[in-house]
C-alpha positions in Angstrom: 3.9 42.7 0.5 7.4 41.2 0.6 8.0 37.8 2.2 11.0 37.4 4.5 12.2 34.2 6.3 15.1 34.3 8.7 16.0 37.8 7.6 16.1 36.8 3.9 13.7 38.1 1.2 11.9 35.2 -0.5 9.6 37.0 -2.8 6.6 39.2 -3.1 3.1 38.1 -2.1 0.1 39.3 -4.2 -3.6 39.0 -3.5 -5.4 36.1 -5.2 -9.0 36.1 -6.4 -10.4 32.8 -5.2 -13.2 32.7 -7.9 -10.8 33.3 -10.8 -8.2 31.0 -9.3 -10.7 28.2 -9.1 -11.6 28.5 -12.8 -8.0 28.4 -14.0 -6.9 25.0 -15.5 -4.6 23.1 -13.2 -1.1 22.4 -14.3 -0.4 18.9 -15.4 0.7 16.7 -12.5 4.0 14.9 -12.9 3.5 11.2 -13.2 3.9 9.4 -10.0 6.7 6.8 -10.0 5.6 3.2 -9.9 5.8 1.8 -6.4 9.0 0.0 -5.5 8.6 -3.7 -4.8 8.4 -4.6 -1.1 10.1 -7.9 -1.5 7.0 -9.7 -0.1 5.7 -12.4 -2.4 2.2 -13.1 -1.1 1.7 -16.2 -3.3 4.8 -17.8 -1.9 3.6 -17.0 1.6 0.2 -18.6 1.0 1.8 -21.7 -0.5 4.2 -22.0 2.4 1.3 -21.7 4.9 -0.7 -24.2 2.9 2.2 -26.7 3.0 2.5 -26.2 6.7 -1.2 -26.9 7.3 -1.6 -29.7 4.8 0.4 -32.4 6.7 -1.5 -31.7 9.9 -4.9 -32.0 8.2 -3.8 -35.2 6.5 -2.6 -36.6 9.8 -5.9 -35.7 11.5 -7.8 -37.2 8.6 -5.7 -40.4 8.8 -6.4 -40.7 12.5 -10.1 -40.3 12.0 -10.1 -43.0 9.3 -8.3 -45.4 11.7 -10.9 -44.6 14.4 -13.7 -45.4 11.9 -12.1 -48.7 10.9 -11.9 -49.8 14.6 -15.7 -49.5 15.0 
């Protein structure tokens, strides 16, 4: 059977034996390229978040210490 696409011949199809085809060794896959860096540095994001939260916690703790000293 010939394969045509948009009026152009693209090749000849042939029947495939599924059992034999399943036993054939697969061709070696090409190595996948390493992923590109996203530009997101999660360590820096966590440090920044920690720095933002730390002064608030220290302020709250300082206020609690003053309240305890008043009693």
